[in-house]
N, CA, C and O atoms as CSV, one atom per row, in Angstrom:
chain,resi,resn,atom,element,x,y,z
A,1,MET,N,N,114.168,108.597,150.666
A,1,MET,CA,C,113.488,107.819,149.673
A,1,MET,C,C,114.476,106.969,148.891
A,1,MET,O,O,114.253,105.764,148.778
A,2,PHE,N,N,115.545,107.515,148.347
A,2,PHE,CA,C,116.508,106.745,147.591
A,2,PHE,C,C,117.403,105.916,148.477
A,2,PHE,O,O,117.963,104.919,148.023
A,3,GLY,N,N,117.552,106.297,149.719
A,3,GLY,CA,C,118.422,105.568,150.618
A,3,GLY,C,C,117.842,104.242,151.048
A,3,GLY,O,O,118.579,103.402,151.564
A,4,SER,N,N,116.577,104.018,150.865
A,4,SER,CA,C,115.940,102.798,151.334
A,4,SER,C,C,115.928,101.682,150.273
A,4,SER,O,O,115.249,100.676,150.478
A,5,MET,N,N,116.648,101.819,149.153
A,5,MET,CA,C,116.660,100.793,148.098
A,5,MET,C,C,117.461,99.591,148.562
A,5,MET,O,O,118.478,99.729,149.242
A,6,ASP,N,N,116.986,98.399,148.183
A,6,ASP,CA,C,117.714,97.181,148.545
A,6,ASP,C,C,118.643,96.763,147.407
A,6,ASP,O,O,118.800,97.498,146.433
A,7,ARG,N,N,119.241,95.621,147.522
A,7,ARG,CA,C,120.231,95.155,146.543
A,7,ARG,C,C,119.600,94.812,145.191
A,7,ARG,O,O,120.301,94.826,144.179
A,8,ASN,N,N,118.327,94.510,145.141
A,8,ASN,CA,C,117.672,94.150,143.892
A,8,ASN,C,C,117.456,95.348,142.977
A,8,ASN,O,O,117.246,95.172,141.777
A,9,HIS,N,N,117.499,96.509,143.493
A,9,HIS,CA,C,117.309,97.721,142.704
A,9,HIS,C,C,118.583,98.544,142.763
A,9,HIS,O,O,119.087,98.804,143.855
A,10,PRO,N,N,119.119,98.961,141.626
A,10,PRO,CA,C,120.349,99.753,141.658
A,10,PRO,C,C,120.109,101.116,142.291
A,10,PRO,O,O,119.006,101.660,142.253
A,11,GLU,N,N,121.152,101.635,142.859
A,11,GLU,CA,C,121.077,102.977,143.449
A,11,GLU,C,C,120.967,103.994,142.325
A,11,GLU,O,O,121.392,103.732,141.200
A,12,PRO,N,N,120.395,105.158,142.630
A,12,PRO,CA,C,120.224,106.171,141.583
A,12,PRO,C,C,121.543,106.567,140.934
A,12,PRO,O,O,121.559,106.888,139.746
A,13,SER,N,N,122.624,106.554,141.657
A,13,SER,CA,C,123.896,106.967,141.067
A,13,SER,C,C,124.409,105.925,140.075
A,13,SER,O,O,125.189,106.262,139.183
A,14,ARG,N,N,123.990,104.673,140.212
A,14,ARG,CA,C,124.447,103.607,139.312
A,14,ARG,C,C,123.458,103.359,138.173
A,14,ARG,O,O,123.782,102.624,137.241
A,15,LEU,N,N,122.313,103.925,138.219
A,15,LEU,CA,C,121.283,103.680,137.208
A,15,LEU,C,C,121.757,104.031,135.805
A,15,LEU,O,O,121.539,103.215,134.909
A,16,PRO,N,N,122.375,105.151,135.538
A,16,PRO,CA,C,122.836,105.440,134.185
A,16,PRO,C,C,123.871,104.423,133.689
A,16,PRO,O,O,123.862,104.079,132.507
A,17,ALA,N,N,124.746,103.941,134.544
A,17,ALA,CA,C,125.727,102.935,134.117
A,17,ALA,C,C,125.021,101.635,133.753
A,17,ALA,O,O,125.400,100.981,132.781
A,18,CYS,N,N,124.021,101.258,134.502
A,18,CYS,CA,C,123.242,100.054,134.189
A,18,CYS,C,C,122.511,100.228,132.864
A,18,CYS,O,O,122.468,99.319,132.035
A,19,LEU,N,N,121.940,101.409,132.686
A,19,LEU,CA,C,121.261,101.684,131.427
A,19,LEU,C,C,122.248,101.675,130.259
A,19,LEU,O,O,121.942,101.182,129.173
A,20,GLU,N,N,123.418,102.222,130.501
A,20,GLU,CA,C,124.449,102.238,129.459
A,20,GLU,C,C,124.849,100.816,129.080
A,20,GLU,O,O,124.992,100.515,127.895
A,21,ALA,N,N,125.031,99.947,130.054
A,21,ALA,CA,C,125.387,98.551,129.791
A,21,ALA,C,C,124.251,97.850,129.040
A,21,ALA,O,O,124.492,97.095,128.098
A,22,ALA,N,N,123.024,98.106,129.464
A,22,ALA,CA,C,121.876,97.497,128.791
A,22,ALA,C,C,121.770,98.003,127.357
A,22,ALA,O,O,121.473,97.241,126.437
A,23,LEU,N,N,122.018,99.299,127.180
A,23,LEU,CA,C,121.978,99.872,125.846
A,23,LEU,C,C,123.066,99.266,124.967
A,23,LEU,O,O,122.831,99.005,123.787
A,24,GLN,N,N,124.246,99.039,125.521
A,24,GLN,CA,C,125.332,98.407,124.760
A,24,GLN,C,C,124.957,96.975,124.367
A,24,GLN,O,O,125.203,96.547,123.240
A,25,ARG,N,N,124.366,96.251,125.302
A,25,ARG,CA,C,123.937,94.884,124.985
A,25,ARG,C,C,122.856,94.894,123.899
A,25,ARG,O,O,122.875,94.071,122.984
A,26,LEU,N,N,121.918,95.835,124.013
A,26,LEU,CA,C,120.860,95.955,123.015
A,26,LEU,C,C,121.447,96.315,121.651
A,26,LEU,O,O,121.055,95.742,120.634
A,27,THR,N,N,122.377,97.255,121.629
A,27,THR,CA,C,123.032,97.657,120.376
A,27,THR,C,C,123.772,96.478,119.761
A,27,THR,O,O,123.701,96.256,118.553
A,28,SER,N,N,124.476,95.731,120.586
A,28,SER,CA,C,125.204,94.552,120.105
A,28,SER,C,C,124.231,93.516,119.541
A,28,SER,O,O,124.488,92.930,118.489
A,29,ALA,N,N,123.130,93.294,120.230
A,29,ALA,CA,C,122.137,92.329,119.762
A,29,ALA,C,C,121.523,92.774,118.436
A,29,ALA,O,O,121.301,91.951,117.548
A,30,ILE,N,N,121.248,94.069,118.299
A,30,ILE,CA,C,120.681,94.598,117.053
A,30,ILE,C,C,121.686,94.457,115.913
A,30,ILE,O,O,121.313,94.112,114.791
A,31,GLU,N,N,122.968,94.726,116.200
A,31,GLU,CA,C,124.006,94.574,115.174
A,31,GLU,C,C,124.111,93.118,114.726
A,31,GLU,O,O,124.256,92.835,113.536
A,32,LYS,N,N,124.036,92.201,115.686
A,32,LYS,CA,C,124.082,90.776,115.336
A,32,LYS,C,C,122.855,90.383,114.515
A,32,LYS,O,O,122.951,89.605,113.567
A,33,LEU,N,N,121.719,90.926,114.890
A,33,LEU,CA,C,120.489,90.651,114.138
A,33,LEU,C,C,120.590,91.205,112.720
A,33,LEU,O,O,120.192,90.537,111.765
A,34,ASP,N,N,121.123,92.430,112.571
A,34,ASP,CA,C,121.316,93.019,111.244
A,34,ASP,C,C,122.275,92.174,110.404
A,34,ASP,O,O,122.036,91.951,109.218
A,35,ALA,N,N,123.358,91.707,111.024
A,35,ALA,CA,C,124.318,90.864,110.302
A,35,ALA,C,C,123.658,89.552,109.873
A,35,ALA,O,O,123.875,89.076,108.759
A,36,ALA,N,N,122.864,88.982,110.753
A,36,ALA,CA,C,122.169,87.740,110.413
A,36,ALA,C,C,121.185,87.980,109.270
A,36,ALA,O,O,121.042,87.144,108.377
A,37,GLU,N,N,120.510,89.125,109.304
A,37,GLU,CA,C,119.573,89.463,108.231
A,37,GLU,C,C,120.313,89.612,106.904
A,37,GLU,O,O,119.837,89.136,105.873
A,38,GLU,N,N,121.467,90.265,106.920
A,38,GLU,CA,C,122.269,90.422,105.702
A,38,GLU,C,C,122.700,89.072,105.160
A,38,GLU,O,O,122.638,88.831,103.955
A,39,ARG,N,N,123.142,88.182,106.062
A,39,ARG,CA,C,123.541,86.845,105.626
A,39,ARG,C,C,122.354,86.105,105.021
A,39,ARG,O,O,122.490,85.428,104.001
A,40,ARG,N,N,121.202,86.236,105.647
A,40,ARG,CA,C,119.996,85.569,105.153
A,40,ARG,C,C,119.591,86.118,103.785
A,40,ARG,O,O,119.255,85.351,102.883
A,41,LEU,N,N,119.623,87.443,103.630
A,41,LEU,CA,C,119.279,88.048,102.346
A,41,LEU,C,C,120.262,87.609,101.269
A,41,LEU,O,O,119.871,87.336,100.134
A,42,SER,N,N,121.520,87.545,101.625
A,42,SER,CA,C,122.550,87.100,100.685
A,42,SER,C,C,122.321,85.642,100.297
A,42,SER,O,O,122.428,85.283,99.125
A,43,ALA,N,N,122.006,84.806,101.283
A,43,ALA,CA,C,121.733,83.389,101.007
A,43,ALA,C,C,120.485,83.246,100.141
A,43,ALA,O,O,120.461,82.428,99.221
A,44,ASP,N,N,119.454,84.030,100.426
A,44,ASP,CA,C,118.226,83.980,99.616
A,44,ASP,C,C,118.500,84.402,98.175
A,44,ASP,O,O,117.984,83.799,97.234
A,45,ALA,N,N,119.322,85.449,98.011
A,45,ALA,CA,C,119.669,85.903,96.662
A,45,ALA,C,C,120.468,84.828,95.930
A,45,ALA,O,O,120.240,84.575,94.747
A,46,ALA,N,N,121.403,84.196,96.638
A,46,ALA,CA,C,122.202,83.133,96.028
A,46,ALA,C,C,121.303,81.960,95.629
A,46,ALA,O,O,121.476,81.378,94.559
A,47,ARG,N,N,120.349,81.619,96.490
A,47,ARG,CA,C,119.415,80.526,96.194
A,47,ARG,C,C,118.562,80.877,94.980
A,47,ARG,O,O,118.305,80.024,94.130
A,48,ALA,N,N,118.124,82.127,94.900
A,48,ALA,CA,C,117.318,82.551,93.749
A,48,ALA,C,C,118.146,82.456,92.475
A,48,ALA,O,O,117.648,82.024,91.435
A,49,ASN,N,N,119.422,82.867,92.558
A,49,ASN,CA,C,120.296,82.762,91.395
A,49,ASN,C,C,120.489,81.304,90.997
A,49,ASN,O,O,120.471,80.969,89.813
A,50,LEU,N,N,120.671,80.447,91.983
A,50,LEU,CA,C,120.836,79.017,91.693
A,50,LEU,C,C,119.583,78.442,91.049
A,50,LEU,O,O,119.665,77.668,90.096
A,51,GLN,N,N,118.428,78.822,91.570
A,51,GLN,CA,C,117.179,78.320,91.002
A,51,GLN,C,C,117.020,78.788,89.561
A,51,GLN,O,O,116.542,78.039,88.709
A,52,GLU,N,N,117.420,80.022,89.293
A,52,GLU,CA,C,117.345,80.547,87.933
A,52,GLU,C,C,118.312,79.788,87.020
A,52,GLU,O,O,117.963,79.435,85.893
A,53,GLU,N,N,119.525,79.542,87.514
A,53,GLU,CA,C,120.506,78.793,86.729
A,53,GLU,C,C,120.029,77.367,86.472
A,53,GLU,O,O,120.208,76.842,85.373
A,54,VAL,N,N,119.429,76.746,87.466
A,54,VAL,CA,C,118.904,75.387,87.291
A,54,VAL,C,C,117.796,75.392,86.238
A,54,VAL,O,O,117.728,74.488,85.405
A,55,ALA,N,N,116.946,76.387,86.272
A,55,ALA,CA,C,115.871,76.476,85.279
A,55,ALA,C,C,116.446,76.636,83.873
A,55,ALA,O,O,115.956,76.020,82.926
A,56,VAL,N,N,117.479,77.458,83.737
A,56,VAL,CA,C,118.128,77.643,82.436
A,56,VAL,C,C,118.761,76.331,81.977
A,56,VAL,O,O,118.646,75.956,80.810
A,57,LEU,N,N,119.429,75.635,82.900
A,57,LEU,CA,C,120.047,74.355,82.556
A,57,LEU,C,C,119.004,73.312,82.162
A,57,LEU,O,O,119.228,72.520,81.247
A,58,GLN,N,N,117.872,73.313,82.848
A,58,GLN,CA,C,116.805,72.377,82.494
A,58,GLN,C,C,116.250,72.684,81.105
A,58,GLN,O,O,115.969,71.775,80.323
A,59,ASP,N,N,116.097,73.976,80.808
A,59,ASP,CA,C,115.637,74.361,79.469
A,59,ASP,C,C,116.645,73.925,78.407
A,59,ASP,O,O,116.264,73.408,77.357
A,60,ASP,N,N,117.940,74.136,78.690
A,60,ASP,CA,C,118.983,73.713,77.757
A,60,ASP,C,C,118.969,72.201,77.577
A,60,ASP,O,O,119.107,71.703,76.460
A,61,ARG,N,N,118.802,71.474,78.674
A,61,ARG,CA,C,118.777,70.015,78.608
A,61,ARG,C,C,117.606,69.548,77.743
A,61,ARG,O,O,117.757,68.650,76.915
A,62,LEU,N,N,116.451,70.156,77.940
A,62,LEU,CA,C,115.272,69.793,77.156
A,62,LEU,C,C,115.500,70.088,75.675
A,62,LEU,O,O,115.172,69.272,74.814
A,63,ARG,N,N,116.059,71.251,75.390
A,63,ARG,CA,C,116.343,71.628,73.998
A,63,ARG,C,C,117.348,70.650,73.377
A,63,ARG,O,O,117.165,70.198,72.246
A,64,LEU,N,N,118.405,70.332,74.123
A,64,LEU,CA,C,119.413,69.409,73.609
A,64,LEU,C,C,118.844,67.997,73.412
A,64,LEU,O,O,119.210,67.304,72.463
A,65,ALA,N,N,117.957,67.580,74.306
A,65,ALA,CA,C,117.321,66.268,74.160
A,65,ALA,C,C,116.483,66.230,72.890
A,65,ALA,O,O,116.493,65.236,72.164
A,66,ARG,N,N,115.758,67.309,72.623
A,66,ARG,CA,C,114.962,67.370,71.389
A,66,ARG,C,C,115.862,67.335,70.157
A,66,ARG,O,O,115.585,66.631,69.186
A,67,GLU,N,N,116.953,68.114,70.219
A,67,GLU,CA,C,117.880,68.129,69.091
A,67,GLU,C,C,118.514,66.754,68.887
A,67,GLU,O,O,118.704,66.322,67.750
A,68,LEU,N,N,118.840,66.069,69.978
A,68,LEU,CA,C,119.409,64.727,69.880
A,68,LEU,C,C,118.405,63.760,69.264
A,68,LEU,O,O,118.761,62.956,68.403
A,69,ASP,N,N,117.155,63.839,69.703
A,69,ASP,CA,C,116.122,62.982,69.125
A,69,ASP,C,C,115.976,63.239,67.628
A,69,ASP,O,O,115.860,62.305,66.835
A,70,SER,N,N,115.984,64.507,67.258
A,70,SER,CA,C,115.859,64.876,65.851
A,70,SER,C,C,117.067,64.377,65.060
A,70,SER,O,O,116.918,63.836,63.964
A,71,ALA,N,N,118.259,64.563,65.619
A,71,ALA,CA,C,119.477,64.107,64.941
A,71,ALA,C,C,119.498,62.580,64.827
A,71,ALA,O,O,119.935,62.043,63.810
A,72,SER,N,N,119.034,61.887,65.854
A,72,SER,CA,C,118.979,60.422,65.805
A,72,SER,C,C,118.013,59.951,64.728
A,72,SER,O,O,118.307,59.010,63.990
A,73,ALA,N,N,116.863,60.606,64.639
A,73,ALA,CA,C,115.887,60.246,63.603
A,73,ALA,C,C,116.467,60.501,62.216
A,73,ALA,O,O,116.297,59.685,61.311
A,74,LEU,N,N,117.147,61.622,62.048
A,74,LEU,CA,C,117.770,61.941,60.761
A,74,LEU,C,C,118.848,60.914,60.430
A,74,LEU,O,O,118.966,60.478,59.285
A,75,CYS,N,N,119.628,60.530,61.431
A,75,CYS,CA,C,120.684,59.539,61.235
A,75,CYS,C,C,120.090,58.211,60.774
A,75,CYS,O,O,120.609,57.585,59.849
A,76,LYS,N,N,119.014,57.785,61.410
A,76,LYS,CA,C,118.354,56.538,61.001
A,76,LYS,C,C,117.833,56.639,59.569
A,76,LYS,O,O,117.952,55.700,58.782
A,77,SER,N,N,117.260,57.782,59.249
A,77,SER,CA,C,116.735,57.995,57.906
A,77,SER,C,C,117.864,57.971,56.881
A,77,SER,O,O,117.734,57.348,55.828
A,78,LEU,N,N,118.968,58.647,57.185
A,78,LEU,CA,C,120.113,58.661,56.270
A,78,LEU,C,C,120.729,57.274,56.137
A,78,LEU,O,O,121.163,56.886,55.052
A,79,ASP,N,N,120.767,56.526,57.236
A,79,ASP,CA,C,121.303,55.165,57.193
A,79,ASP,C,C,120.436,54.291,56.291
A,79,ASP,O,O,120.948,53.508,55.490
A,80,SER,N,N,119.138,54.432,56.429
A,80,SER,CA,C,118.214,53.663,55.588
A,80,SER,C,C,118.381,54.045,54.122
A,80,SER,O,O,118.412,53.175,53.252
A,81,ALA,N,N,118.488,55.345,53.844
A,81,ALA,CA,C,118.678,55.809,52.464
A,81,ALA,C,C,120.013,55.312,51.917
A,81,ALA,O,O,120.104,54.915,50.755
A,82,SER,N,N,121.032,55.334,52.745
A,82,SER,CA,C,122.349,54.860,52.326
A,82,SER,C,C,122.307,53.373,51.975
A,82,SER,O,O,122.907,52.949,50.987
A,83,GLN,N,N,121.609,52.595,52.772
A,83,GLN,CA,C,121.488,51.161,52.484
A,83,GLN,C,C,120.731,50.937,51.169
A,83,GLN,O,O,121.090,50.063,50.380
A,84,GLU,N,N,119.695,51.725,50.947
A,84,GLU,CA,C,118.915,51.600,49.709
A,84,GLU,C,C,119.775,51.981,48.504
A,84,GLU,O,O,119.742,51.296,47.482
A,85,VAL,N,N,120.540,53.062,48.613
A,85,VAL,CA,C,121.429,53.480,47.523
A,85,VAL,C,C,122.477,52.404,47.265
A,85,VAL,O,O,122.767,52.077,46.114
A,86,SER,N,N,123.042,51.857,48.331
A,86,SER,CA,C,124.045,50.797,48.194
A,86,SER,C,C,123.450,49.583,47.482
A,86,SER,O,O,124.092,49.003,46.606
A,87,ARG,N,N,122.248,49.203,47.844
A,87,ARG,CA,C,121.578,48.065,47.218
A,87,ARG,C,C,121.360,48.332,45.725
A,87,ARG,O,O,121.614,47.471,44.883
A,88,LYS,N,N,120.879,49.557,45.411
A,88,LYS,CA,C,120.626,49.898,44.006
A,88,LYS,C,C,121.923,49.956,43.204
A,88,LYS,O,O,121.962,49.528,42.051
A,89,LEU,N,N,122.980,50.486,43.813
A,89,LEU,CA,C,124.275,50.531,43.122
A,89,LEU,C,C,124.800,49.121,42.858
A,89,LEU,O,O,125.349,48.847,41.790
A,90,SER,N,N,124.631,48.243,43.820
A,90,SER,CA,C,125.077,46.850,43.628
A,90,SER,C,C,124.322,46.204,42.473
A,90,SER,O,O,124.918,45.499,41.658
A,91,LEU,N,N,123.015,46.438,42.398
A,91,LEU,CA,C,122.227,45.905,41.285
A,91,LEU,C,C,122.679,46.501,39.958
A,91,LEU,O,O,122.813,45.786,38.964
A,92,ALA,N,N,122.915,47.811,39.942
A,92,ALA,CA,C,123.353,48.479,38.711
A,92,ALA,C,C,124.715,47.949,38.272
A,92,ALA,O,O,124.931,47.702,37.086
A,93,ILE,N,N,125.628,47.773,39.218
A,93,ILE,CA,C,126.955,47.247,38.882
A,93,ILE,C,C,126.833,45.836,38.311
A,93,ILE,O,O,127.500,45.492,37.335
A,94,ALA,N,N,125.983,45.030,38.923
A,94,ALA,CA,C,125.795,43.664,38.439
A,94,ALA,C,C,125.224,43.680,37.027
A,94,ALA,O,O,125.658,42.893,36.186
A,95,GLU,N,N,124.270,44.549,36.750
A,95,GLU,CA,C,123.685,44.636,35.411
A,95,GLU,C,C,124.721,45.112,34.399
A,95,GLU,O,O,124.786,44.592,33.285
A,96,ILE,N,N,125.526,46.092,34.778
A,96,ILE,CA,C,126.566,46.606,33.872
A,96,ILE,C,C,127.585,45.505,33.585
A,96,ILE,O,O,128.036,45.363,32.448
A,97,GLU,N,N,127.950,44.730,34.598
A,97,GLU,CA,C,128.900,43.639,34.389
A,97,GLU,C,C,128.326,42.606,33.427
A,97,GLU,O,O,129.047,42.056,32.594
A,98,VAL,N,N,127.027,42.344,33.543
A,98,VAL,CA,C,126.379,41.399,32.623
A,98,VAL,C,C,126.430,41.946,31.205
A,98,VAL,O,O,126.737,41.213,30.265
A,99,ILE,N,N,126.128,43.240,31.046
A,99,ILE,CA,C,126.138,43.862,29.718
A,99,ILE,C,C,127.545,43.828,29.135
A,99,ILE,O,O,127.725,43.504,27.961
A,100,ILE,N,N,128.540,44.159,29.949
A,100,ILE,CA,C,129.931,44.140,29.477
A,100,ILE,C,C,130.331,42.719,29.062
A,100,ILE,O,O,130.993,42.530,28.042
A,101,ALA,N,N,129.934,41.741,29.843
A,101,ALA,CA,C,130.258,40.346,29.519
A,101,ALA,C,C,129.589,39.930,28.215
A,101,ALA,O,O,130.206,39.244,27.400
A,102,GLU,N,N,128.335,40.335,28.002
A,102,GLU,CA,C,127.629,40.025,26.766
A,102,GLU,C,C,128.293,40.681,25.581
A,102,GLU,O,O,128.425,40.069,24.521
A,103,MET,N,N,128.720,41.941,25.751
A,103,MET,CA,C,129.381,42.665,24.660
A,103,MET,C,C,130.729,42.021,24.342
A,103,MET,O,O,131.147,41.962,23.185
A,104,ALA,N,N,131.398,41.541,25.384
A,104,ALA,CA,C,132.697,40.912,25.164
A,104,ALA,C,C,132.524,39.595,24.407
A,104,ALA,O,O,133.360,39.256,23.570
A,105,THR,N,N,131.468,38.857,24.683
A,105,THR,CA,C,131.247,37.588,23.976
A,105,THR,C,C,130.797,37.836,22.549
A,105,THR,O,O,131.065,36.995,21.691
A,106,ARG,N,N,130.143,38.917,22.250
A,106,ARG,CA,C,129.705,39.257,20.898
A,106,ARG,C,C,130.900,39.646,20.022
A,106,ARG,O,O,130.945,39.358,18.826
A,107,GLU,N,N,131.847,40.299,20.654
A,107,GLU,CA,C,132.999,40.775,19.891
A,107,GLU,C,C,133.926,39.638,19.550
A,107,GLU,O,O,134.756,39.788,18.654
A,108,GLU,N,N,133.831,38.558,20.188
A,108,GLU,CA,C,134.740,37.453,19.928
A,108,GLU,C,C,134.362,36.686,18.751
A,108,GLU,O,O,135.037,35.717,18.402
């Protein structure tokens, strides 16, 4: 029965060696698959971390933009107030100079 096998089928004495080689190839393929899975999981974790960091940066950018808008509005308001104070001081100085000039002419 076993003596009638052709070249396409291994002989019974070689069958365990063929199985051993196939098992080694299967083990190697599984190890490569496990390594690929680890790399993929690591890449997915890194991507998730990046997405989280991007979200934090976007939140910071939005907060900073609001603060900048608020600071710009305050700056404009302070500039306007400063111009008004400067105008009023100039008027007050001019009035005081007029009063001083009048007092100086009275004393003469």
